[in-house]
N, C-alpha and C positions, 0 to 999 in steps of 0.2 A: 455648871451645866451649859452645854453648847446650845447656841440659838438655832443651829442648822443640823439636820439629820438627813443624809442622803438615803434614797430608797434604792437598794441594790437591784440591778436589772435581773439578777438570778432569783430574786424573791418574787418576781411577778409571775402570774399564772394565767394561762388562757382557759376560759370556760365556755361551754356552749350556752347559747341563749336558752331561756326557759322553754321556748317553742321549737328549738333545734334549728332555726333558720339562719344562724350565724354564730360568730364567736366574739368574745369580748376579753380584753386583757384587764384583769382586776388589779388596780394600783393600790388600793387600800380600802378597808371597811372597818367599822367599829361600832360600839366598843368591842364587839365579838364578831368574828368573821361569819359565823353561822346565823347569829341572831342580830344582824346589824341594824343600826338606826340610821347610818349614813354609809354610802358606798361611792367610790370614785373608780371609774373604768373608762377604757377606750375601746369602743366597738368597731369592728371592721365591717364595712358595708360594701360588698362587691357587686350586688345586683339588687334590683327592685325586690322588696321583701316586706313582710309584716313584722312589726315589733311585737314583743311579748307583752301580754296584759299583766300589769303589776298593780293590782288593787291595793289601796292604802299607801302608795308611794307617790311622792311629789318629785317630778323629774325636771332637771335643768340640763340642756343639751346644746352642744356647739359642734357644728361640722368643722373638721380640721383641714381637709385637703381640697374639698370641692363642695359647692352648694348642692342641696337636694330639696325635694318637696316632701312634706309630710301630709298625707291625706287622712283626716279624721272622719268620723261618721258623717258629719254634715258640713265640713269645710276643709280647705287646704291651706297650709302655711308654707311659705318658702323659707327654708333654713339657709340663709346666706352664710358663706364661709366666715367663721369666727363670731357670728351673731348668736347670742344665747336665746334659746326658746324654752319657755316653761310650760309644762303640761301635766295633767293628772295621769299617773301611770296606768290607771284602769282604762283610759282612752287610748288603747294601742293603735297607733297610726300605721298606715302603709307608707313605707319609704320608697320614693321614686327618684332614681338617680337622674340628675339633669346635666351634670358636667363630668360624669365618670365616677369610678369608685372613690370612696372616701373613708376616713376614720371619723368617729364622733366621740367627743369627750362627754361623759355623763356624770352628773352629780345626782344621786338618788337619796331622798330623805324620807324617813317615816318615824312614827312613834314620838313625835314632838321635837325631833332634831331640827335645827334651823341651819341655813347656809346660803351661800351665794356663789355663783360661778361667774368668772370674768375671763374673757378671751380677747386678746388685743395685741396689736403690734407693740413692740418695745423699740423706741427710737430715742436714745438718750437715757434719762433717768425718770423714775416714778417713785413716789413715796407712799408707803402704807402706814397709817397712824396706828398707835397701840390699840389693841382691841381685847379688853379684859375677858377672859374665859373662852375666847375664840382661838382656833388653830388654823394656820394657813398651810396650804399645800400648793407647790408651784411645779408645773410641768413646762419645760422649755421646749416648745414645739420646733423652733428654728433659731439659728444664730448662736449667740453667746451672751452671757450675763454675769455680773458680779453682784452678790448680795452683801449688804453691810448692815449691821445692827450693833450698837455699842462699839466695842473694840474688835468685833469679829467680822470676818469676811469669808466668802465662799465663791469660787469661780465655777461656772456651769457651762456645759456645751449642749448642743442639740440632742434632744431625746432623754435628758436627765430629769429626775424628779427629786424633790426635797421637801421635808417637813420643816416649817419655820416656827420656832417657839421664842420669838423675840419679845422681850418685855417692853422695849421702847420702839421708836420709829424704825421702820425697815426701809432701806434704800435699795432699789433694784436698778442697775445701770447696765446698758449694753445695746445690742441691736439684734432684732429678730422678732419672734412672736412668743408670747407667754399665755399659759392658761393658769389661772389662780382659782383656788377654791377656799372659801372661808367656811369653817364648820363650827357650829355651836351645839355640842351634844346636849 
């Protein structure tokens, strides 16, 4: 069994937001796409807008292209580029563009699913330790990378996505920016 499984670009689909105020590119969801416990997507945010209210969903969010401000009922948080912000999906914030249009990577969890979103520069090599029962998803935002686990390797370029099912330590080497999601269904 291969440690790496590319996500074909033609398998991705754009969907309208629940409130109709924008669109999102669904990267993956599971264990079932209609009754998901976890979902990975990239939202396009072209103007100041309200997010959809998603009761029962825990969100992790990272602005990819430019920073923005998220205004909740009684406070505002600045979502700096590549910084991960966590919030309750029922608390639908108003997004205010501060540096122009942006895309945002979303990890949404519900029904007991656990996970973590990591967005960061890649300069050289990074190691991910084995994680029993967890699945890793990698989106290469910019640059190039080579993944290695055991005797397998996979070269990636900007905009590509891959599922990682490595039993041992995973080495990611290259230059650019990566978004990683660890999912424990």
